[in-house]
N, C-alpha and C positions, 0 to 999 in steps of 0.2 A: 494491122496487127490486132489480133483478138486476145482478149484477156480471159484467162481461165480463173475461175473463182474456186478457191478452196473452201470447203465448209469449215467454219470456225468450230473449234472444240468448245463444247459447252462445259463450263466450270461450275455451273450452279449446282449440279448434283453433288459435287465434292464439297462445296461450301455448305450446302444444306445438310449433308451427313455430319460434317464437323460441328455445325451449330446444334444439331440434335444431340450429338454425343456430349458436347459441352453442357447443354441444358440438362441432360440426364445426370452428369457428374455433379453439377451445382445442386440439382434437386436432391440427389442422394446425400450430399453433404448437409443440406438443410434439414432433411428428414432425420438423419442420424444425430443431429446436434453438433457435429464437428464444426460447422461454420459458426454457429452461435458461440461455442466455446472459444474459438479462435478470436472472434471479435471481442468477447468478454476479456480475454487474456491481454489483448492489445490495449483496450480502453481502461481496464481496472484489473491489473495483474494481481495474482496471489501465488505466493510460494511459501514454503516452510509452514504450511497450515498446521502440521502436527506439532511443531514447536509452539506456535501461537496458541493452539488449543490447550496444550499442557501448561504453558505459563499463565494463561487466563484462569484455568482451574486452580492452579497452585497459589496464585496471588490475588485472585478475586477481581481481576480487571477484565472488562468486556473485551472479548476476542476481536470484535469488529473495530473497537477503538485502537487496539494494538495494530491491526492490519492497516487502519487509516493513518496512523502515525508513521508506520513504515512507508506507506505510499507517499505521504507528504515529504518525508525526510529523504527518501532514496529511490522511490518507485521500485523497490525490491532489488536494487543493484548495490553490491558492496561498493562503497565510495568513501572518499576522504575529502572533507571540506577544507577551504582555505584557513579556517580557524582550527584545524586539526581534529575535528569531530570525525569519527570513523564508524563504518559499518552501516547496516540496514537502518538502525534507529539513530544514527549520527550521535554517538556517545563521545563526549570530550574526554581526554585523558584524565583531567581532574575529577570529572564526574565518575569515571570508571574506578579510580582509586578510592573515592568516597564510598561507592557502592560495594566494592570488594571488602572494604573495612566493615561497613554496616552489615553485610551479609555473611561475614565470617570467612571470606576467602583468604587464601594466603599465597597462592602461586600465580597470580595474574601477571600477564605482560601485555603491552599495548597491541601486539600482533593478535592477541586473542579476540580483539574487537572485530576482526574479519571473519571470525567463526560465527555463523548465523545463530547457533544455539546460545552462545555466550552473549552475543549482542542483544538478542531478543530477551534473554533472561535479565540482563542489566537494564535495558530500556523499560521493560515491564516493571522491574523493581522501582525504577525512578517514577514511572507513571503512578504506581500504587502509592508511593510516598507523597507525591504531589496531590493525588486525589484525597488522601487522608488529611493532608495539611489544609486543603481547601474544602473540607466537609463534603466531598463528592461532587463538587462543582467542576464539571468537565471543562468549561470555558476558562476558568481560572487556572486549572491544572495545565491545560494546553498552553496558555499564555506563559506560564512559568517554565514549561518545558522548552518553549521557543525563545523567550526573552529573559528568563531568569526569575526566580521567586521574588527578588527585591522589587522588580518592576510590577509583577502581578500583585504584590502587597500594596504598592502605591496606587494601583488602579482600582482597588476595591476588595482584593482578597477573595474570600468565599462568596461575597455578594456581587462579584464582577459579572458584567454582561459583555457580550462581544462589542456592543456599541461603546463601552467604557474604555476600550483599548485604543490609546492614541497613536501607537506605532502602526502605520498602514501595513507593513510587512507581517507583523504579528497578528493583526486583525484578519488579514487575508489567510494566514496560516491556520488560525483557529476556525474560521469559516470553512476552509477546505477540509480540515480533518473532521469536523462535525458532519459535513455533507457526505464525505466518503464513508464515515462510520455507518450511516444509514444505508448507503449503497452496498457496502460489504455485507451487512446483515441481510439485506434483501437478496442480493445476487449470489452470495456464497454461504447461505445459511447452513446447509448440511456440512460443508467443508470446515466451517468454523464451530460446529457443534450445536447449532440451534435447531436441528431437525431438517426439514426439507428446505431447499433453497433454489 
């Protein structure tokens, strides 16, 4: 019995063409910046930058600090904590009622904290109050935002350093926010109103 050999089909040209096409697509995405923007959005998201810029200008709070607090609190996702804190900046109902009273509001309801504009406005109001209370000391203001002003006062108030914070969770929170503040300023400078970024 004689065997007949069939020539094998060569698949290399098909795979080669697919690899070249894929390489061209990835190259095109890299050149146009789409790939970089997607990576940046995954690792350091930013949304509602128009509201952040507006609140930064209105209240005199650094836009990158606002974005960094949102990142640390919710990673820009509307959320509710087990403690009842709500929205992007995780405002508690008690804090919201205090802010409404201090800022002259009269029609607030808890559902409003899911509105990014209201949540960022209230969170920035709180940040401004804390920064003023602690004479511009961001570490103290952030410790108070996370663990309450009573704790921040006990830990040193306006003279507080990150190393002074005895609660590991609060220390990690303050370190994260301060680190992300620098990253937001560097990576999203133009979006946050600093010029080119």
